[in-house]
N, C-alpha and C positions, 0 to 999 in steps of 0.2 A: 372152379364155377367161373363158369364163360357170362359175361354180360354186354348185351347188345344194346345200345343207346335206340331209339325211334323218333324221329321227328313227327309229331302229332299234325303239325298244321299243311293240311293239302296233302300228307301221305297217308296216313291213317282214318283222318276225319276233314270233314267239309268245315275250314275255318271262316273261309272270306266270306260265304252267303249272309251268315249271320253276323259277321261284324259288317260289310255293305249296308244290311238293313239297321244295324245299330246306329253306324255314322248318319244313316242321310234321318233317324228317326231325332237324334238328339243333339247332332252337329250340322244337320241340315245339309250336308255334303252328299252328293249324289252321284256316286261313283258305279262301274260295273268292273266286271273280273277281268277283261281286257283292256282296262285304265289301269290296272295294278300290273304296271311292267317291270319292276323291282321293288327291294322289299324295305330300302329307305323311306320310312311313312311320313319325314318331313317334306321330302320332295313329292310324295302322292299327295298327301292331302295338304301341302303348302302352308305348313306350320311348323312352330319351332320343336326341338328334341324334347323340352319339358311340356308341351302340351299333347305331342304324340304319348309323353308317360301316363298322362293325366286320362288322356282318351282309352288307353290299354286297361287303363287301372280299371276304370271305372265300367270298361267292358264287359273284364272277367267277373264285374259282379251282377251281370244285366242277366234280364231274360233270354236276350239272344245266345249269349255263351251256353247260358244253361241250355240252350236248344240243338249245340251242335250234335250232329250224330255220326257213327260211324262210318265213311264208304264200305261201299258194298264190298263185301270177300276180304277187308282188311284184318277183320277179326281171324278167320282160319287162317289168313297168313301168319298171323302173328302167333299163332295155334303150332304151325308146322315150326315156325322157329326153335319153339320151346324142344322140340324132339331133339 
């Protein structure tokens, strides 16, 4: 059996829009997608690794996380991979 791993964040789902809404609402940090120039959130948010872990853990339990939707066409693409 062949196994294919697929990255969810910005590959099959819009992760950043809900995440940016969350950090603005909870952490009072306002950022745009254009300001997310790399994936090291310690640098983007100017916080410690411990704070990044806390923020992500809380985000994963938030209403914003639950609102993440698949990107258009991503479901169809995954179905094509299953064939």
